[in-house]
N, C-alpha and C positions, 0 to 999 in steps of 0.2 A: 106326692109325701114319700121321701125315702123310707127304704125297712131300716129296721131296726137292725144295729152292729152286735153282733153276741159273740164270743168265745166258744169253741167246740172242741170236746176232749176224746180221743179213744185210749181204752188201755189195754194192750194187747196181754195174749193167754201167758207172757212169761213176765206180765208185771209192768214194761215198758210204758208209758205215759206219753201221748203227743198231744200236745193244746194247738188249735190254728185261731187265730183270731187278731184281731177283731175283724168278722166277716158278715157281709149281708147275704151272701150265697148261698141257695139251700142244698148244702151239703150234709150227704148221710152217712157216708162208710170213707172208713179212709185205708190203706193195703199199705201193704210191706212185703219188700221183698230181700232177704238174707240171701246171698249168694255168695258160695264159695270158690274161689278161681283153683283154676291147676297149679299154682304158686305158693297157697297154702293161706292166701291173704284172704279176707271178706269184704265186697261190697255190699252197700244197704242202698236201697231204691225204695221211694215211698211216693206217695200221693193222694188224692181224696177226689171223692167222684157222688154222682148226685142220687146215685140208685144202688143197690145191692147188686142188680144185675149189670148195671155199669162196672162197676169191682169184679165181680166175678169174670168178667170178659177179658180182662187182664191178664186171668191165668194160662187162657193158651199164646197167650205173646210171650208170655214168660218162660213157658216149652219150648220155643223158637230163638228166644235169646240164649236160654241157656246151650243151647245146640250150637248156635251161632257163635255164642262169646267160648264156649269151651268152658263151662261151670263146672264142677266137680259134683257139685249138688247146689242145691236150692232149698229156701221154705218161701212160700208165699201165703200170707196169712192178711185176713179182713177184718175189721174193728167197727164195730156202729159207733159214730157220731155222738155225743149226749154233750147239749147247754151246760155249761160252766158259767160260774161267777167268775169277773176279771180279775 
């Protein structure tokens, strides 16, 4: 029997909401990187993971990316995903 498809929503500290779905994947956390480039522009990277530990592991990779890409600064944020109505 197939798993039920559902919608998942994360609310970031700044009020931004991201909805993912429909999905049957066992996702629990959403992460977002807001990077400021040397030329003043901003890039946003995001993803979702199956556990808080997996999401937190992205932070170490983000530090390396900041050095390699020359970001002047960045914000790495994690928010829990909650099931919402379609």
